[in-house]
All heavy atoms as an XYZ file, in Angstrom:
516
protein
N       0.822     -1.181      0.000
C       0.000      0.000      0.000
C       0.873      1.254      0.000
O       0.600      2.181     -0.735
C      -0.915     -0.032      1.225
C      -1.756      1.195      1.395
S      -3.075      1.219      0.206
C      -4.116      2.422      0.894
N       1.917      1.275      0.823
C       2.775      2.458      0.889
C       3.421      2.763     -0.452
O       3.506      3.921     -0.856
C       3.846      2.293      1.962
C       3.264      2.325      3.354
O       2.238      2.936      3.580
N       3.912      1.665      4.286
N       3.891      1.726     -1.146
C       4.523      1.944     -2.448
C       3.501      2.504     -3.434
O       3.802      3.406     -4.211
C       5.130      0.649     -2.979
C       5.764      0.823     -4.324
C       7.020      1.412     -4.441
C       5.100      0.448     -5.490
C       7.601      1.605     -5.679
C       5.677      0.641     -6.727
C       6.926      1.214     -6.822
O       7.494      1.417     -8.046
N       2.284      1.971     -3.394
C       1.235      2.459     -4.301
C       0.942      3.929     -4.051
O       0.817      4.719     -4.993
C      -0.040      1.636     -4.131
O       0.186      0.295     -4.494
N       0.837      4.314     -2.776
C       0.567      5.712     -2.453
C       1.742      6.608     -2.827
O       1.552      7.723     -3.314
C       0.236      5.857     -0.967
C      -1.076      5.218     -0.531
C      -1.246      5.342      0.977
C      -2.257      5.807     -1.263
N       2.956      6.128     -2.618
C       4.146      6.892     -2.991
C       4.156      7.149     -4.495
O       4.381      8.274     -4.947
C       5.398      6.129     -2.558
C       6.683      6.816     -2.931
C       7.189      7.850     -2.152
C       7.395      6.426     -4.057
C       8.374      8.487     -2.498
C       8.581      7.058     -4.400
C       9.064      8.083     -3.623
O      10.223      8.706     -3.960
N       3.885      6.116     -5.270
C       3.871      6.246     -6.729
C       2.747      7.166     -7.186
O       2.947      8.022     -8.054
C       3.712      4.877     -7.381
O       4.805      4.067     -7.079
N       1.560      6.982     -6.619
C       0.431      7.831     -7.002
C       0.676      9.292     -6.649
O       0.264     10.183     -7.384
C      -0.853      7.345     -6.346
C      -1.517      6.148     -7.004
C      -2.731      5.708     -6.196
C      -1.914      6.467     -8.437
N       1.346      9.529     -5.541
C       1.665     10.907     -5.167
C       2.540     11.562     -6.233
O       2.274     12.690     -6.661
C       2.355     10.938     -3.798
C       2.685     12.342     -3.365
O       1.922     13.272     -3.569
N       3.839     12.504     -2.759
N       3.561     10.859     -6.669
C       4.458     11.416     -7.687
C       3.722     11.644     -9.008
O       3.855     12.710     -9.630
C       5.642     10.472     -7.900
N       2.937     10.680     -9.421
C       2.217     10.802    -10.694
C       1.152     11.892    -10.609
O       0.919     12.634    -11.571
C       1.612      9.448    -11.106
C       2.738      8.441    -11.354
C       0.732      9.579    -12.330
C       2.273      7.010    -11.500
N       0.511     12.016     -9.449
C      -0.499     13.056     -9.266
C       0.125     14.446     -9.327
O      -0.471     15.383     -9.877
C      -1.246     12.853     -7.933
O      -1.861     11.563     -7.950
C      -2.315     13.901     -7.725
N       1.324     14.601     -8.808
C       2.005     15.894     -8.897
C       2.271     16.250    -10.358
O       2.119     17.416    -10.751
C       3.299     15.865     -8.095
C       3.066     15.846     -6.599
C       4.353     15.855     -5.812
O       5.346     16.443     -6.225
N       4.339     15.202     -4.661
N       2.640     15.265    -11.151
C       2.839     15.502    -12.591
C       1.518     15.876    -13.244
O       1.445     16.795    -14.066
C       3.474     14.277    -13.264
C       4.894     14.064    -12.728
C       3.465     14.409    -14.787
C       5.509     12.740    -13.109
N       0.450     15.169    -12.875
C      -0.873     15.452    -13.439
C      -1.328     16.863    -13.071
O      -1.941     17.555    -13.892
C      -1.885     14.413    -12.969
N      -1.032     17.289    -11.847
C      -1.403     18.648    -11.433
C      -0.621     19.688    -12.223
O      -1.170     20.711    -12.619
C      -1.192     18.829     -9.930
C      -2.299     18.234     -9.098
C      -3.653     18.866     -9.401
O      -3.804     20.096     -9.235
O      -4.551     18.119     -9.818
N       0.654     19.430    -12.464
C       1.444     20.353    -13.295
C       0.843     20.423    -14.698
O       0.723     21.506    -15.276
C       2.900     19.902    -13.346
N       0.450     19.282    -15.226
C      -0.189     19.243    -16.538
C      -1.511     19.988    -16.555
O      -1.838     20.688    -17.522
N      -2.275     19.849    -15.476
C      -3.575     20.533    -15.389
C      -3.394     22.039    -15.481
O      -4.176     22.739    -16.130
C      -4.268     20.157    -14.075
C      -5.691     20.687    -13.958
C      -6.370     20.160    -12.707
N      -5.730     20.668    -11.491
C      -6.017     21.843    -10.916
N      -6.933     22.639    -11.459
N      -5.408     22.217     -9.804
N      -2.343     22.561    -14.885
C      -2.073     23.999    -14.941
C      -1.642     24.444    -16.336
O      -1.661     25.642    -16.637
C      -1.019     24.395    -13.906
C      -1.529     24.307    -12.507
N      -2.412     25.225    -11.967
C      -1.304     23.395    -11.537
C      -2.698     24.889    -10.726
N      -2.033     23.778    -10.435
N      -1.276     23.470    -17.159
C      -0.905     23.773    -18.548
C      -2.017     23.404    -19.521
O      -1.827     23.409    -20.737
C       0.362     23.013    -18.928
S       1.807     23.500    -17.997
N      -3.181     23.032    -18.979
C      -4.320     22.697    -19.820
C      -4.386     21.240    -20.247
O      -5.163     20.895    -21.138
N      -3.591     20.370    -19.628
C      -3.607     18.938    -19.964
C      -4.371     18.161    -18.906
O      -4.205     18.398    -17.714
C      -2.185     18.383    -20.039
C      -1.263     18.998    -21.080
C       0.153     18.489    -20.877
C      -1.767     18.662    -22.472
N      -5.208     17.213    -19.337
C      -5.938     16.362    -18.407
C      -5.274     14.990    -18.379
O      -5.609     14.107    -19.156
C      -7.402     16.234    -18.810
C      -8.178     15.337    -17.858
O      -7.664     14.888    -16.830
N      -9.422     15.070    -18.198
N      -4.305     14.831    -17.480
C      -3.615     13.554    -17.374
C      -4.351     12.576    -16.464
O      -4.029     11.391    -16.447
C      -2.190     13.774    -16.867
C      -1.315     14.633    -17.786
C       0.056     14.851    -17.154
C      -1.177     13.991    -19.153
N      -5.342     13.052    -15.732
C      -6.123     12.156    -14.875
C      -6.929     11.155    -15.695
O      -7.138     10.030    -15.274
C      -7.060     12.952    -13.964
C      -6.333     13.697    -12.883
C      -6.068     15.056    -13.005
C      -5.910     13.042    -11.737
C      -5.391     15.743    -12.012
C      -5.226     13.716    -10.738
C      -4.975     15.056    -10.885
O      -4.298     15.734     -9.900
N      -7.388     11.579    -16.850
C      -8.205     10.709    -17.686
C      -7.477     10.194    -18.922
O      -8.081      9.573    -19.785
C      -9.490     11.436    -18.104
C     -10.402     11.687    -16.911
O     -10.518     10.792    -16.053
O     -10.980     12.793    -16.828
N      -6.171     10.479    -19.024
C      -5.389      9.911    -20.131
C      -5.447      8.397    -20.019
O      -5.244      7.837    -18.942
C      -3.935     10.381    -20.082
C      -3.056      9.635    -21.056
C      -3.055      9.980    -22.396
C      -2.290      8.553    -20.638
C      -2.269      9.283    -23.304
C      -1.510      7.843    -21.537
C      -1.507      8.205    -22.867
O      -0.750      7.507    -23.760
N      -5.741      7.724    -21.120
C      -5.868      6.265    -21.102
C      -4.712      5.616    -21.837
O      -4.464      5.900    -23.014
C      -7.191      5.832    -21.727
C      -7.472      4.367    -21.536
C      -8.902      4.004    -21.874
O      -9.658      4.829    -22.377
N      -9.275      2.783    -21.606
N      -4.000      4.747    -21.120
C      -2.890      3.996    -21.721
C      -3.459      2.913    -22.635
O      -4.658      2.628    -22.616
C      -2.043      3.362    -20.626
N      -2.605      2.304    -23.401
C      -3.026      1.266    -24.333
C      -3.737      0.091    -23.671
O      -4.589     -0.547    -24.273
N      -3.395     -0.173    -22.403
C      -4.032     -1.289    -21.696
C      -5.289     -0.858    -20.945
O      -5.861     -1.638    -20.194
C      -3.041     -1.943    -20.727
C      -2.603     -1.005    -19.622
O      -2.991      0.160    -19.582
N      -1.778     -1.501    -18.724
N      -5.707      0.404    -21.114
C      -6.930      0.898    -20.482
C      -6.706      1.560    -19.138
O      -7.641      2.044    -18.516
N      -5.472      1.590    -18.661
C      -5.174      2.178    -17.357
C      -5.265      3.696    -17.402
O      -4.882      4.323    -18.384
C      -3.780      1.755    -16.910
N      -5.802      4.280    -16.329
C      -5.823      5.731    -16.166
C      -5.405      6.059    -14.731
O      -5.508      5.213    -13.833
C      -7.225      6.340    -16.413
O      -8.107      5.927    -15.366
C      -7.798      5.946    -17.767
N      -4.956      7.269    -14.518
C      -4.597      7.711    -13.183
C      -5.834      7.718    -12.293
O      -5.787      7.316    -11.133
C      -3.955      9.096    -13.225
C      -3.584      9.736    -11.896
C      -2.682      8.819    -11.064
C      -2.909     11.068    -12.141
N      -6.945      8.134    -12.840
C      -8.197      8.173    -12.067
C      -8.578      6.766    -11.597
O      -8.985      6.575    -10.449
C      -9.323      8.778    -12.901
C     -10.590      9.032    -12.098
C     -11.610      9.836    -12.881
N     -11.115     11.055    -13.455
C     -10.967     12.208    -12.809
N     -11.248     12.280    -11.537
N     -10.539     13.283    -13.425
N      -8.418      5.756    -12.448
C      -8.717      4.373    -12.052
C      -7.778      3.904    -10.956
O      -8.192      3.202    -10.025
C      -8.603      3.427    -13.258
C      -9.729      3.555    -14.255
C      -9.508      2.591    -15.409
C     -10.520      2.747    -16.504
N     -10.242      1.835    -17.641
N      -6.517      4.295    -11.028
C      -5.544      3.909     -9.997
C      -5.915      4.528     -8.657
O      -5.849      3.873     -7.616
C      -4.145      4.321    -10.421
N      -6.306      5.788     -8.683
C      -6.712      6.463     -7.444
C      -7.970      5.804     -6.878
O      -8.055      5.536     -5.677
C      -6.929      7.967     -7.697
C      -5.585      8.635     -8.015
C      -7.613      8.632     -6.510
C      -5.698     10.054     -8.528
N      -8.926      5.511     -7.734
C     -10.155      4.840     -7.287
C      -9.871      3.457     -6.710
O     -10.571      2.993     -5.819
C     -11.153      4.724     -8.435
C     -11.750      6.067     -8.838
O     -11.638      7.036     -8.048
O     -12.323      6.136     -9.935
N      -8.846      2.796     -7.214
C      -8.482      1.451     -6.773
C      -7.964      1.439     -5.336
O      -8.310      0.556     -4.553
C      -7.426      0.893     -7.730
C      -6.976     -0.514     -7.435
C      -7.756     -1.607     -7.783
C      -5.746     -0.746     -6.833
C      -7.334     -2.897     -7.534
C      -5.305     -2.036     -6.576
C      -6.112     -3.108     -6.935
O      -5.681     -4.386     -6.682
N      -7.148      2.422     -4.962
C      -6.551      2.424     -3.626
C      -7.344      3.229     -2.596
O      -7.123      3.072     -1.398
C      -5.092      2.935     -3.635
C      -4.219      2.063     -4.493
C      -5.014      4.374     -4.045
N      -8.274      4.070     -3.033
C      -9.004      4.933     -2.108
C      -9.733      4.170     -1.004
O      -9.618      4.548      0.169
C      -9.966      5.863     -2.866
O      -9.198      6.711     -3.711
C     -10.792      6.714     -1.921
N     -10.497      3.108     -1.283
C     -11.188      2.407     -0.190
C     -10.234      1.891      0.888
O     -10.531      1.995      2.077
C     -11.903      1.254     -0.893
C     -12.078      1.707     -2.294
C     -10.853      2.538     -2.581
N      -9.100      1.356      0.490
C      -8.135      0.862      1.480
C      -7.517      2.019      2.245
O      -7.295      1.925      3.455
C      -7.057      0.039      0.792
N      -7.255      3.111      1.563
C      -6.692      4.286      2.236
C      -7.660      4.816      3.289
O      -7.261      5.221      4.365
C      -6.367      5.369      1.212
C      -5.807      6.621      1.830
C      -4.500      6.661      2.296
C      -6.594      7.758      1.972
C      -3.984      7.802      2.881
C      -6.081      8.904      2.550
C      -4.779      8.914      2.998
O      -4.265     10.054      3.582
N      -8.929      4.805      2.961
C      -9.950      5.280      3.893
C     -10.364      4.191      4.880
O     -11.268      4.402      5.678
C     -11.176      5.776      3.118
C     -10.933      6.964      2.188
C     -12.191      7.274      1.391
C     -10.447      8.168      2.964
N      -9.708      3.049      4.802
C      -9.948      1.909      5.675
C     -11.363      1.352      5.555
O     -11.910      0.800      6.497
C      -9.632      2.264      7.122
C      -8.180      2.636      7.321
C      -7.847      2.913      8.767
O      -8.300      2.143      9.629
O      -7.135      3.893      9.005
N     -11.955      1.515      4.370
C     -13.271      0.952      4.118
C     -13.157     -0.489      3.636
O     -14.105     -1.238      3.672
C     -14.009      1.784      3.069
C     -14.295      3.200      3.530
C     -14.862      4.067      2.418
O     -15.026      3.562      1.289
O     -15.136      5.229      2.689
N     -11.985     -0.855      3.183
C     -11.764     -2.206      2.677
C     -10.282     -2.511      2.815
O      -9.457     -1.618      2.957
C     -12.184     -2.301      1.205
N      -9.940     -3.770      2.763
C      -8.528     -4.121      2.803
C      -7.925     -3.890      1.425
O      -8.602     -3.986      0.409
C      -8.341     -5.569      3.236
O      -8.966     -6.433      2.318
N      -6.642     -3.563      1.402
C      -5.958     -3.313      0.137
C      -5.906     -4.614     -0.660
O      -5.489     -5.639     -0.135
C      -4.554     -2.780      0.409
C      -3.805     -2.401     -0.829
C      -4.263     -1.386     -1.642
C      -2.641     -3.050     -1.179
C      -3.570     -1.013     -2.783
C      -1.947     -2.689     -2.320
C      -2.413     -1.665     -3.117
N      -6.321     -4.596     -1.915
C      -6.375     -5.827     -2.705
C      -5.012     -6.377     -3.118
O      -4.904     -7.501     -3.533
C      -7.198     -5.433     -3.931
C      -7.073     -3.957     -4.010
C      -6.860     -3.459     -2.616
N      -3.966     -5.582     -2.966
C      -2.631     -6.034     -3.349
C      -1.807     -6.391     -2.126
O      -2.293     -6.425     -0.999
N      -0.543     -6.650     -2.349
C       0.378     -6.963     -1.258
C       0.671     -5.697     -0.470
O       0.872     -4.635     -1.038
C       1.678     -7.528     -1.818
C       2.700     -7.863     -0.758
C       4.002     -8.360     -1.358
O       4.153     -8.425     -2.563
N       4.933     -8.706     -0.514
N       0.683     -5.795      0.843
C       0.993     -4.633      1.663
C       2.318     -4.850      2.377
O       2.603     -5.921      2.874
C      -0.098     -4.370      2.716
O      -0.201     -5.513      3.562
C      -1.440     -4.088      2.079
N       3.119     -3.814      2.369
C       4.399     -3.832      3.061
C       4.572     -2.485      3.724
O       4.526     -1.462      3.063
C       5.561     -4.071      2.074
O       5.321     -5.281      1.377
C       6.884     -4.144      2.789
N       4.746     -2.497      5.007
C       4.952     -1.250      5.738
C       6.421     -0.866      5.653
O       7.293     -1.663      5.984
C       4.529     -1.413      7.185
N       6.693      0.332      5.207
C       8.064      0.794      5.017
C       8.849      0.691      6.315
O       9.977      0.243      6.332
C       8.053      2.243      4.512
C       9.412      2.887      4.559
C      10.367      2.569      3.609
C       9.746      3.778      5.549
C      11.614      3.143      3.642
C      10.988      4.352      5.596
C      11.925      4.034      4.635
N       8.234      1.134      7.412
C       8.962      1.181      8.679
C       9.356     -0.207      9.181
O      10.241     -0.342      9.993
C       8.154      1.917      9.743
C       6.802      1.324      9.963
C       6.477      0.312     10.818
C       5.601      1.698      9.315
N       5.147      0.025     10.730
C       4.580      0.870      9.812
C       5.266      2.648      8.354
C       3.261      0.967      9.391
C       3.954      2.732      7.928
C       2.978      1.897      8.443
N       8.741     -1.275      8.682
C       9.124     -2.617      9.077
C      10.467     -3.016      8.458
O      11.120     -3.907      8.931
C       8.060     -3.632      8.679
C       6.776     -3.482      9.466
C       5.697     -4.429      8.973
O       5.744     -4.885      7.842
N       4.742     -4.710      9.831
N      10.857     -2.351      7.386
C      12.070     -2.688      6.669
C      13.144     -1.613      6.765
O      14.255     -1.801      6.324
C      11.750     -2.970      5.198
C      10.747     -4.062      5.041
N      11.058     -5.387      5.228
C       9.432     -4.021      4.733
C       9.968     -6.114      5.033
N       8.972     -5.315      4.733
N      12.769     -0.462      7.316
C      13.721      0.645      7.406
C      14.669      0.422      8.583
O      14.299     -0.161      9.595
C      12.967      1.962      7.580
N      15.860      0.889      8.438
C      16.837      0.809      9.521
C      16.754      2.103     10.311
O      17.408      3.085     10.010
C      18.236      0.588      8.965
C      18.413     -0.739      8.280
S      20.046     -0.979      7.577
C      21.083     -0.844      9.007
N      15.902      2.099     11.303
C      15.668      3.303     12.108
C      16.310      3.136     13.458
O      16.246      2.140     14.082
C      14.163      3.575     12.261
C      13.562      3.813     10.883
C      13.925      4.766     13.158
C      12.078      3.970     10.874
């Protein structure tokens, strides 16, 4: 889950920069049908703790040398 949120954060920042330039990267559709909006919708329930994350979860702090 953490990796997914980290990646989405970076991609969302790019999409926001594009939005300020008149580009809609949230609804850009890749050849396989993937969109940023679909990715955000996919992780939102788990982020809001309404459902368990459907993918593998790894907590960063469990692997960090702190």
